[in-house]
N, C-alpha and C positions, 0 to 999 in steps of 0.2 A: 892565636893572640893574647899577651900577658897583662897589656894594660885595657882598663875598661874601656878609655877613650878610644883607643884604638879597635877595642872589639864594637865599639856605639857605629865605626866609621864602617867596618863591616856588612852591620847591619842595614845600616842605610845604604848599599851598592846592591843590597837582592835583589836577583832578577822579578820577582813579584810584584816587590814594591814599583821597581819601575814601570812595568808593566800595567800594574792598576795607574799610574798617573798618567801613562801615554792613553790609557782610554777613555779618560772623563770629557766631559764636556769641558770645562775648561780648563788645562792643565797647569795652566801659570796659576789659576788662583789654587788648586790642590797644592801644590810644592808651595806656595807661603802658606798656607794654614798648614800643611805637615812641618814648616821651619817656625811659624810659631808658636807649636804643641811641644817639640823636641830639641828648637834652641832659643830660645826668647829672648835671648841678649841680642843674636843673629837677627832678628825679626825688627829687633827695635832700631837696631844700626839702618837696615833697610828703610824702614818708615822716616828715618830722620833723611835720607839721604834722597829717593824715591818718593817719598809722600805716603797716603794711604792709598790699600787697591783701590780700584776701585769696587763698588755696591757690584755684590751677582746676585740675578732675579731667583728668588725664590718660587716663582710661579711654577705650577705646570699643568699645564695646558689639558693634557690626558687625562687628569682626574677633575677638572671644572664639570659642570651641569651645564649642559647646551639647554638652549633656552627657545632660540629660534633658528632657520637655518641662510643663507650668506644671503647678502642684497649685491642683485647684478650678476656680474660675470663675471670668473675668472679663471686661469689654470689651476685651479684649484683641488687638490686630492678626496675632496669632498668635505674637507673638515671645517670650512668657512662657515660663521655665524654665532650668533650672542652666546656669552656663556657669562657661568656666573661663579664665581669662588665659596667653594662650600664652607672654607675657612673662617674671611673677613666679611662675604656677603658682597664684595664689588665686582660690578660689571664692564665684562670687557669684550669688545669684537676680536675675533681670533681668525686667523684663516694661513693655514700651510701652504705654500706655493709648490706647485713640487718640482723645482728646482730650489734647490738650498742657495745657487747665488744671487736669484729674484727677490729671495724672502732677504738677503742679507742688504741688497741693493734698495728696494724700496723702504727697509727704515733709515737706511743714509740720507736719500732723500728727504725725507719726511722729516728727518731730522736739522739735517740743512735748509728747509725752507723755511724752519721756525726762526734757527736763525737771522736767517735775513726777511723777517718781519712777518710772515703769515700767521694766521692764528691756527695750527696745526695742534689737537689734540695730543698727548703725550703718546707715544709707541716705544717699543722697545722689540728684539731679537731675541727670541728665545729660544734656545738650542737644547733638545731632550731626546736624549737614546738615540742622535744620529739624526735625527729630526728638527726642523728649522718652521719656527710659528713667528708672523708677524704680530701682535698683540698691542692694542690701544685702548685706551682706557674712553669706555662709554659714556656718552655725554647723550643728556636727555634736552627735549627741546628742538631739538633739530629737525628741519622738515626741507623738503623737494620744493623749491618755489624757482620757477623761473620769471615770473614778473618783478617779485623781489631783488631778484639778482641783477637783472635789468635795469633797474632802478637804483642798485647799491651807490652808497660815497665814491665818487670818483678816486678819490686817494689811494681806497681798497681794491677798486676795479686794475688802476694803474699798477698797482705792487704784485697783483695777481697775475694782470698780465707779464711784469719784467723778471718775477720769480721764477713763475710755469715757462719763461723761455728759456732763461741759463739755466734753469735745472732740467729742462729737454722734454716737459711733459705738454705733449700734445693735447694727452686728453683730460687735462684739466677739468672741464666741465661735463664732460661724460657725455653718452646717447640721448640721458633723458634728462638734461641737466642735474643728473643726481650723485657727481663727484665733489662737487662741491657745493654745500648747505646750506643753511642762515640760520642764526640761533637766533633765540626770544628779542636780542638786542640791535639785530642786525647784522650782524658781524657773518663773515664770510668763512664758513671753515672748510679747505681743500683737506677732501678726506684721503684719494686715492693718490699714492704716488707709485704706482706697481710700474705704469710704463712713461720712469724716467729715466734720468740717465742715460745707463750702457743698456737700458732693455725699451722694446717696444711690442707695437701688437701682431700677434692677437692676445689678447688677457694676458701680458707681459712675459710671455712664453719664449721669446724670440732676442737674440743680442743687437742691438743696431750696425747697421754696417758703413761704418765711416761718417754715419752723420754727427754723431756728438764728440763734436771736436771745437777745435778754438772760434769757428763761425757760427755765430748766432742765429740758423736759420728762421728759429721759429719768429721771431721778431717781425716778419715778412710774412710767413706762412699763418701765422694768427689774424692778419687782416685780411688776408687774400687767399682761400682755402683753393684756388686755383691757380695760383702762382706757381714758377719753379722751385724754391725753396718745397713748398707746401706736396708736391710729387714727390722728392728729393726725400721727406722724413717720413711720408703715411705710407705704409706698404698694405696697410689692413683697411678695407674700404667700409667697414664699421667704426675705425676712427675717426674716418674722413667727417663723418656725421658729426660727431663730438668736436670738429674744427671747426666745422660749420657752424655752430651754436655758439664757440667762442669767438667768432669774427661778429656775430652780432650785438656782443658787447666792447668789443676792443677797438672795432674800426671807428666807434663815435668817441673814444677818448679825449679827454681837452689837456692840448699840446703843453697849456702849460703847466698841470696838477705833472703829468707827465714826467715832466723835466725836471719837478722841482722832487718827484718820489724819486727820480734817477739819479739827481746830486747827492743823495739819501744815500743810496746804496751803494754808490761808488765812493765815496765819504767812509765807509764800513771799514772797520777790522775784522781782518780777513785768517785770524789765528786762529779760531775756531774750528774753519774748515780742512787746514790740514789735519786737528785733532780727531776730527770724528772719522775723515777717511783713514786714520792709521787704527781708528780700534773697529769701524764697520767696514773698510774696506776690504778689496782681492787679500786672497792669503800673502801674494807672492808682493815683496816687496817693491819691484820695479812698476807691480799694475798699481798698488798704491799710488806710487809718486806719479804717473802716468795721470791716474784717476784725478789728483790732487790739482796738476798742471792743466789738466782739462777744462776742471771746473773752474779755476783762476782766471783763464783767461779766456773762458767766456762771460767773467764778472769783469773783467779789463776791456775787453770788446765792447761794451756800454759807451765806457769815455770816449772809445772812436768814433762810433756811430752816433753818439751825443756831444759832441766837443762842447757845447756851450754851456753843458751842463757841469762845467770839470772847474769852474769859478779859477781859471785863471791859473792854477799851480800848472809848474812844469808838467808834474807826475803825479798821479792822483792816486791814494791809497790802493786801490785796487789792483792799479799797473803794477804800484812797489808788492805787489803779496805773491801777483803774475811770475814776474825777476825773481822772487823767493823760490817759488814753486818750481822754477825751471830747474833748478838745479847748477844755474851758470851763473855770471856776472854781467848779461847783458838780455836784452827783450826786444824783439823786432814787430815794428808797429809798420801794418798796411797805410797809405795814408792815399787823398785821392790826385793830389799835386800832379799834373802834367809836367812839371820841372825837376822832380825826382825821377831817376831810372830807375824803374821797376817798381816804382811805389813803393821802397823800401825804407825805412826810416827806423833806426837803430838808436836805443837808449843803453848808456852804460852808466854802470852803478855800483861804483870804486872808494874805498878811504885813501884821502890822500894822507902827505908825509907828515901832519899834524893830528893824524887820526878823527879825519872830520869827512861826513858822506860826502861825496861829491857826483853829482848826474852830467852825463856830456851825450852829447846828439853826433853822429854820424848819419850822411844822407851824400848819395852821389849823383851830382846833379847831371840833366843832359845835354848835350852839345850847344843847342840852343839858350839855355841856363846857362852854361857856365861863362857861356860868351856875351851875355846879355850882364851879368855879375860883372865879369873885365870890363866892360865899358864903363860902367857905372863907377867901379872903382879906380877906371884910370889906368888900367894894367894891359898891355898887350898880349892877347890872344896867339897860344903856342901851337893850336892846328894838332895835337898832337895825332889824336886819332883819326883825323884827315888826311895826314901824312901817313900812319902807317897804314890806312886801309890803299892809299897810292904806292905806296911801293911794294906792296903784295901783290897788286896789280901788274907792276915792273918787272917783278919777278918771276910771275908766270908769262910774261912779255919774252923775258930775255929766254925762255925756255922754246921759244920759236913754239907757236900755236896756230892752227887751223881759225880762220876767221870765219864764224858761222853767224848766225842768228843771235846766238846768248852772247857772242864776244862783243858783235857791233852794239848790243845794248852797254855790256860795259866799258868798251871803247866811247860811248857817249857820258858814260857816268865818272871816265876820267877826265874827260875833257871840262866836266859840270864842276870836277873836285881842283883842278887847274885853275879854273877861273875863281873860284871859292877862296883860296887861299892864296891867291895872287892879289885879289882885292880887299882880303883884310887885311895883308903885310902892308901893301901901299895905304890903308885908309890909317894905320895906323904905325908908319915907319918911326916916327919919332917917338916911339916909346921901348924901339929896342934897343940896344948894344952895339958896338960893331962889330966886337967878337962874336957877337951871334952869327953872322954870315947871312943874314934878310935878303940882302940885295944878290947874292950867290945862288940863293933858293928858288928866286923870284925869277931868275934868267933863266935858269934849270927850268923849272916848269913851264914858261914860255915858249921854250925848244921843244917840253915833248908837249904841249898842247901841238903846235906846228907840223911835229911830226903823226899827231895820232890823226888830226884832222885831214891831213897831204890821204894818207892809207885810208881813210873814211873817203873823201872826195871819188879817188879813185879804183875804190870797190874793190880793195886787192885782196887775193883769196889765203895770204898769209901775212905775217907781221914779226919782225925780227927787230 
């Protein structure tokens, strides 16, 4: 290389330098620091377009002074306890889960609980030499107080109930009411988020098997530890005790207060959820997208579970968040109406020709509901479904069948269909056009009914 600039490029591509970046605790941060030192103009351009890089923790748990051992139980390496930073004198509670993914999950869920309105102490994930630590700032004056928990402000309890349910923290109170403490001002401080999100007991050591999904089973489990949802989400008997403790607090929640807090949650801006999942979520992008979608869907579930809290909105803020997180321009809502087939209500959000947002809804009515709607609108019913079913039976009969007990039941169904369609057409014959051929259809149906009834009365063994 003759030119100095080309020589600099060659140096930047040296294998030992690249290897050094690969094994950093934060490879991206290392590369940005290198860029800042070697190419300040390029680093300035990066900052102008991407903003300042996030602060990197300078904490090193392995060099801190350990003051006390762990509180309670956890699947920890033995590191858990209260620590003092020798340089700053600040106190921290630090633990090192055996599974680094469990540490990541705990910090993420604690941060999410904070943005959803709970008083969670500042917590961070510190990676050092391939190890993962959950570091929480120590708070003086916190106490285990079962009586204070049971007498706590109803709004605090309602938010604790809803947020713990959405984030799947079935051990929110703990075995001895020691996972949510009380500060001197009576504020509830939930500390342990290990058994939430994708991880469960014992001691946040296992992944949940299909129970952290769009349906928030915890809403029912927290109020009835013997319910079916409780059995689905509590694989460990020790956690069941914590669930029973939660029932003592949550079964007596004031419905009006619960509705008010629910309304606040479903109106919350959920953009921060996606950002936190991107920063603290799983390594693979597809897993981060799945986790973000699940959390948004669980928040949106509150709008379906408590529709009276939606304030008359066609679609709530959290439901819009679920649409965005899904990665598609649509969102499916299960409903309780018996008039909608498969209880499937679909919402679509798109931009119209004027670049304005439009929300539309799609639902398929059951035959009875569709007929009732036709009657109310004065429209003739087409009987497409019934005719399609009848044609399928007739096609089978044309092939020649042996009349057994099953087919005798089918013949009775054919007669029933003939009567239903005939009566409906006769009742609304004024609404059909002559070219619709409704008269010929009625004639054919009556002929078919007569033939089937004759065969049935003769107990014939075959029908062609």
